[in-house]
N, C-alpha and C positions, 0 to 999 in steps of 0.2 A: 317301361315297367318300374324302373327305379324312381321315376318322377311320381308315378301314382302311389307307390309305397311311401315316399316322402310326404306327399300331400295327405295321405291317409293318416300317417303318424302325426302330422301337424294338426289335423282336424281332431284326432283323438286327444292330443295334448291340450288343445284349446277347449275342447268340450269338457274334459276332466277339470280344468281350472274354472270353467264357468259354473260347475256344480260344487266343487269342493275347495276352491281357492279362497283367498282372504276376503275377496269381495264377491264370492260366488253365492249360489242359491242357499246352501246350508248356512252360511254366515248371515244371510238376509233373514232367514227364518229365526235364527238365534237372536238377532237384533230386534225382531218384532216381538218375541217373547219377553225380552228385557224391557222393551218399551211398555208392554202391557203391565208388567210387574211394577215398573216405576210410576205409571199412571195410577195404579191402585194405591201405591205408597203415598203419592201426592194427595189423593182423595182422602186417605186416612189422616194425613197430617193437617189437611185443611179443616177436617172435622174437629180434630184436637185443638187447633188454633181457635176455631169459633167457640169451642167450649171454654178455653182459657180466657178469651176476650170477654165472654159473658160473665165469668167469675170475677174478672178484674173490674168490670163495669159495676158490679154489685158492691165493690169496696171503694169506689170513687166518692169523694165528699159530696158531690152534687146529687148522687143517687144512692147514698149509703143505705144498705139493708141491715138494720140493727140485729135482726135475728140471725142472718148469715154471718155477720161479724162475731156474734156471740158463739155461734156454732164453731167457726174456724178457730177462735181463741181457745175454746174448751178442748178441741181436738189437738191443736198444736201444743198447748201447755199441759194437756192431760189433767185439767183442773175441773172442779165442780164445787158446789156449796157443800158444807158439812152435813146438811140434812137431806142430801140427794143420794139416790142409788143410781149408779151408772152401769149400763149394760153395753158391752162392746160387741158388735156384730161384724164379722169379717165377711 
C-alpha cells in the first residue's frame, strides 16, 4: 500500500512539473507566443530597413534624386523661397 501511494505521489509530482514546470507545457506555450511576437517585430523592422535603404539610395551620388534632395532639405531646414506659401500637413 505504501509503495503504491509513493508511486502515485511521484506520478502526480512529475505530471504537475510536466505541465507547470520551468520546461513544462505552460512555459512552452508562452515561448511560442513570444516567438510569434518577435517574428512580427522582425518583419516590421525588415520593412522599415527596406524603406530606409530606399531613401538612402535616392541620396547617393550615383542615383541622386534632385527633387527628393530638395524636399528633404526644405523639411529639415524648414526653408522655402520668399515668394512661396508653405502648407504643413501632419
